[in-house]
DOROBA-900815 format. One line per 10 residues: their letters; for each residue x, y, z of C-alpha. Coordinates in steps of 0.1 Angstrom, whole numbers, plus 5000, padded with zeros to 4 digits. Layout:
REM DOROBA-900815
A) X Y Z ~ ...
***
This chain:
REM DOROBA-900815
MEIRDAGDGA) 9501 4286 2126 ~ 9473 4263 2138 ~ 9474 4248 2173 ~ 9455 4216 2177 ~ 9442 4204 2210 ~ 9455 4169 2214 ~ 9442 4167 2250 ~ 9407 4158 2238 ~ 9418 4127 2219 ~ 9441 4116 2247
AAARRARFGT) 9414 4122 2273 ~ 9389 4102 2253 ~ 9413 4073 2249 ~ 9421 4074 2286 ~ 9384 4075 2295 ~ 9378 4045 2272 ~ 9405 4025 2288 ~ 9402 4035 2325 ~ 9367 4050 2326 ~ 9351 4023 2347
LPERVRPRDM) 9361 4005 2379 ~ 9367 3968 2379 ~ 9341 3945 2393 ~ 9341 3942 2431 ~ 9358 3910 2444 ~ 9339 3894 2473 ~ 9359 3883 2503 ~ 9348 3847 2500 ~ 9363 3847 2465 ~ 9397 3857 2478
VQERPVAPKD) 9400 3827 2501 ~ 9414 3794 2488 ~ 9405 3763 2508 ~ 9425 3731 2507 ~ 9422 3699 2527 ~ 9447 3695 2555 ~ 9471 3666 2552 ~ 9471 3643 2583 ~ 9500 3646 2607 ~ 9529 3623 2601
PARYAYDPEA) 9538 3609 2635 ~ 9573 3598 2623 ~ 9581 3634 2614 ~ 9576 3647 2649 ~ 9588 3617 2669 ~ 9617 3621 2693 ~ 9649 3606 2680 ~ 9677 3609 2705 ~ 9704 3601 2679 ~ 9693 3630 2657
TWRSFSCLAA) 9690 3657 2684 ~ 9725 3669 2677 ~ 9714 3682 2643 ~ 9690 3707 2657 ~ 9713 3717 2687 ~ 9722 3753 2685 ~ 9748 3766 2710 ~ 9777 3790 2707 ~ 9800 3767 2726 ~ 9792 3738 2703
DLGL) 9796 3760 2672 ~ 9831 3770 2685 ~ 9840 3734 2692 ~ 9844 3740 2730
***
């Protein structure tokens, strides 16, 4: 009965696949810069008729 050492072949394949570390990623390459959109004044304007939509109160939720 002959016992073959399969570990050498597997170790060689593993070393070929994972033997080196990937290239280092520089911090400036990990940042994505995009231009900022200008503020929309209509979006943040006060509208007294629409304030009830953002009102959060337990009494109002219960209808009291």
